[in-house]
N, C-alpha and C positions, 0 to 999 in steps of 0.2 A: 922200607914200606913203599906202597904203590902211590900212584898219583891221585887215587880216589880220596875224596874228603867227605866225611859225614858230619852233619850238624845234628846234635842230639839235644833235646830239651827234656828236662825232668823236673818234677816237683820234689824238693828235699823231703826225705823220709817217707816217700811213697814208692810203691813198686810200679814198674812199667815206665817206658821212655818212648818218646816220639823221635824217629830218626828220618833224616832226608839225605839221600846221596846226591851231592852236587854234580851237576851235569857239565859245568864249565868252571874254569879257574876264576872267572869273574863272580860267579855265584858263591864260590868258596871264600872269596875275598869280601864280598858285600853283605851276604845274608846274615852272618853272625852279628854284625853291627846293627842291622835292621831289627833283628830279634832282641838284641840287648836294649835297644831304645823302647821296645814294646813290652818287655817282660816286667812282671810284678816281682816284688820281694818274695822269695821262696821258690822262684823258678830259676833253674840253672841252665845255661847254654854252654855246651862244650863242643869242640871240634876234634874228631877222631879220624885216624887213618884206617883203622880196622876195628869196628865195634866188637867183633867176636872175642877179641883178646881182653876186653874190659868187662869182665863178668860182673863187676859191681854195678854196672848200669843196666844189665839185662833184667827182664826181657825187653826186646825192642819191638815197636810197632812201626814198620817202615811206611812212609808216605811218598808216593811217586811224584805228585804235583806240587810245585813250590808254593803256589798261591794257597792251595788247600793246607799245606803244612803251616804256613804263616797263620792262617785262620785257626787251625787247631792249637797252635802255641798260644794264640790270643785267648782261646777258650780256657787254656790251662791257668791263665791269669785269674780267672774267676774262681778257680778251685783253691789256688795257693793261699 
């Protein structure tokens, strides 16, 4: 697999996932822990090398900005 890492947030038993492509190794190392600390029960955080091969998580909504992604995952907490 490639060097790209994607952080995917999903609500169990609901369709659609938020995905963020890490821009640095440091983001890939630190962002999952930050999201785990913020997530509510019912929200899952996963790290993928290639989202397209994980059809069980599709469809994806990609977010380009890390801060916006964190904010959107926080909003998922209110739905879960």
